[in-house]
C-alpha positions as CSV (number, residue, x, y, z in Angstrom):
1,M,0.0,0.0,0.0
2,L,2.8,2.4,0.8
3,S,4.5,1.7,-2.5
4,L,1.2,2.5,-4.3
5,F,0.9,5.7,-2.4
6,S,4.5,6.6,-3.2
7,L,3.9,5.9,-6.9
8,L,0.8,8.1,-7.0
9,F,2.5,10.9,-5.1
10,F,5.4,11.0,-7.6
11,C,3.1,10.8,-10.6
12,F,1.1,13.7,-9.2
13,M,4.2,15.8,-8.5
14,S,5.6,15.3,-12.0
15,V,2.2,16.2,-13.6
16,S,1.8,19.2,-11.3
17,R,5.2,20.5,-12.3
18,S,4.3,20.3,-16.0
19,F,1.3,22.6,-15.6
20,P,3.3,25.8,-15.2
21,V,5.4,24.8,-18.2
22,C,2.4,24.1,-20.3
23,E,0.7,27.3,-19.1
24,K,3.6,29.3,-20.7
25,L,3.9,27.1,-23.8
26,V,0.2,27.4,-24.7
27,G,0.1,31.2,-24.1
28,P,0.2,33.9,-26.8
29,A,3.3,35.1,-28.5
30,D,5.3,37.9,-26.8
31,Q,5.8,39.7,-30.1
32,L,2.5,40.5,-31.8
33,D,3.6,43.3,-34.1
34,P,2.2,42.3,-37.5
35,G,5.4,43.7,-39.2
36,H,7.4,41.1,-37.4
37,F,5.5,38.3,-39.2
38,E,5.6,39.9,-42.6
39,G,7.6,38.1,-45.3
40,S,8.8,34.6,-46.0
41,W,8.7,31.7,-43.5
42,A,9.8,28.1,-44.0
43,F,7.5,25.5,-42.5
44,V,9.8,23.4,-40.2
45,A,7.3,21.1,-38.5
46,G,3.7,20.5,-37.7
47,S,1.2,18.3,-35.9
48,L,-2.5,17.9,-36.3
49,S,-5.2,16.2,-34.2
50,H,-7.0,15.1,-37.4
51,T,-5.2,11.9,-38.6
52,A,-6.2,12.1,-42.3
53,S,-4.9,15.7,-42.4
54,M,-1.7,14.7,-40.7
55,E,-1.2,12.1,-43.4
56,A,-1.8,14.7,-46.1
57,L,0.8,16.9,-44.5
58,R,3.4,14.1,-44.9
59,L,2.9,14.2,-48.7
60,R,4.4,17.6,-49.0
61,D,8.1,18.0,-49.7
62,S,8.3,21.6,-48.4
63,I,6.0,24.4,-47.4
64,T,6.6,28.2,-47.6
65,V,4.4,30.7,-45.9
66,Y,4.2,34.4,-46.9
67,F,2.5,37.1,-44.8
68,S,2.0,40.5,-46.4
69,N,0.3,43.5,-44.9
70,S,-0.9,46.4,-47.1
71,S,-3.0,49.3,-46.1
72,D,-6.3,47.6,-46.9
73,S,-5.6,43.9,-46.3
74,F,-3.5,41.2,-44.6
75,T,-2.8,38.1,-46.6
76,Y,-1.4,34.7,-45.9
77,T,-0.1,32.6,-48.8
78,Q,0.9,29.0,-48.3
79,I,3.0,27.3,-51.0
80,N,3.1,23.6,-50.9
81,R,5.7,21.6,-53.0
82,F,4.8,18.1,-54.1
83,G,7.8,16.9,-56.1
84,D,8.3,19.4,-59.0
85,Q,4.8,20.9,-58.6
86,C,4.0,24.0,-56.5
87,Q,0.5,24.7,-55.1
88,Y,-0.3,28.3,-54.2
89,L,-3.0,28.9,-51.6
90,P,-3.6,32.7,-50.9
91,Y,-6.0,33.8,-48.2
92,N,-7.2,37.1,-46.9
93,I,-7.0,37.2,-43.1
94,S,-8.4,39.5,-40.5
95,A,-6.6,40.1,-37.2
96,E,-8.1,40.8,-33.9
97,G,-5.7,40.9,-30.9
98,S,-3.5,37.8,-30.9
99,T,-5.9,35.8,-33.1
100,F,-6.7,36.0,-36.8
101,T,-9.4,34.5,-39.0
102,F,-8.9,33.1,-42.5
103,D,-11.4,34.0,-45.2
104,V,-12.3,30.6,-46.6
105,E,-15.5,31.7,-48.2
106,N,-17.8,30.0,-45.6
107,R,-16.5,26.5,-46.5
108,F,-15.3,26.0,-43.0
109,S,-14.0,27.9,-40.0
110,L,-10.3,28.6,-39.6
111,N,-9.0,30.6,-36.7
112,A,-5.4,30.9,-35.8
113,S,-3.1,32.5,-33.2
114,F,0.6,32.9,-32.6
115,L,1.9,31.1,-29.5
116,Y,4.8,31.6,-27.2
117,T,8.3,30.6,-28.4
118,T,11.8,31.4,-27.2
119,C,13.2,31.0,-30.8
120,P,14.0,34.5,-32.0
121,D,13.3,33.9,-35.7
122,C,10.4,31.4,-35.3
123,A,6.6,31.6,-35.1
124,V,4.4,28.9,-33.7
125,M,0.9,29.0,-35.1
126,K,-2.1,27.3,-33.6
127,W,-5.0,26.6,-36.0
128,V,-8.5,25.6,-35.0
129,V,-10.3,24.1,-38.0
130,K,-14.0,23.4,-37.8
131,S,-16.1,21.9,-40.6
132,K,-19.0,19.5,-41.1
133,R,-16.5,16.7,-41.5
134,R,-13.8,17.5,-39.0
135,V,-12.6,19.5,-36.0
136,S,-8.9,19.8,-35.6
137,V,-6.3,21.6,-33.5
138,D,-3.1,22.1,-35.5
139,L,0.3,23.4,-34.4
140,Y,2.9,24.6,-36.9
141,L,6.5,25.7,-36.4
142,L,7.7,28.3,-38.9
143,S,11.1,29.9,-39.1
144,R,13.2,32.2,-41.2
145,R,15.7,29.3,-41.2
146,R,15.1,25.8,-42.6
147,Q,16.8,23.9,-39.8
148,L,16.5,24.6,-36.0
149,S,18.6,23.6,-33.0
150,H,17.7,20.6,-30.9
151,E,16.6,22.9,-28.1
152,E,14.2,24.8,-30.4
153,M,12.7,21.6,-31.7
154,A,12.4,20.2,-28.1
155,E,10.4,23.3,-27.1
156,F,8.0,22.8,-30.0
157,E,7.6,19.1,-29.1
158,A,6.8,20.1,-25.5
159,Q,4.1,22.4,-26.9
160,L,2.7,19.5,-28.9
161,S,2.7,17.5,-25.7
162,C,0.7,20.2,-23.8
163,F,-1.9,20.1,-26.6
164,Q,-1.8,16.2,-26.6
165,L,-0.8,16.2,-30.2
166,P,1.2,13.4,-31.9
167,P,4.9,13.7,-32.8
168,P,5.4,16.3,-35.6
169,V,5.9,15.9,-39.3
170,I,9.3,17.5,-39.8
171,M,10.2,18.9,-43.2
172,D,13.5,17.9,-44.9
173,P,15.6,21.1,-45.1
174,A,17.3,19.8,-48.1
175,K,14.1,19.8,-50.2
176,E,13.7,22.8,-52.5
177,L,11.2,25.6,-51.6
178,C,8.8,26.9,-54.3
179,P,9.3,30.5,-55.6
180,E,7.2,33.2,-53.9
181,Q,5.4,34.1,-57.2
182,Q,3.7,31.5,-59.3
183,E,5.5,31.1,-62.7
184,N,3.3,31.4,-65.8
């Protein structure tokens, strides 16, 4: 009985110590200046709660994300590379505080926010996707660099753990990125 009590005590203590860590890791980004996010970002890793979407993510060779902010709109363009093919997906987005909403023409609901990270040239995006067929929480790690340090990846994996998401799909930094503009 004493050994069972000891085991439960140690389990409780390890879990209770993880709550403050998760509290910080699931919090909003410190830097929310839209100008900070403008420009090109390489998709480094991502995890999704929706299994079929996670498998679809594995099919991509590389992903580039571009944020642009003009006087009348804020846009997000995701460029997926599949072999020698590039898929360009532009979206208008509206920002409100630390969250933003994608204009997906009422096909589904897609809200996102930037989360805390200690990586100086990274962005962690949390997406909440809701449609008739799925509800998914997704976490994506973007960076100005293609490859991150072990510590930076460990922090992202800890965030995934806090959201109870599976191990991430990690992009191969040797795979070519698509150009920013679609070639005619």
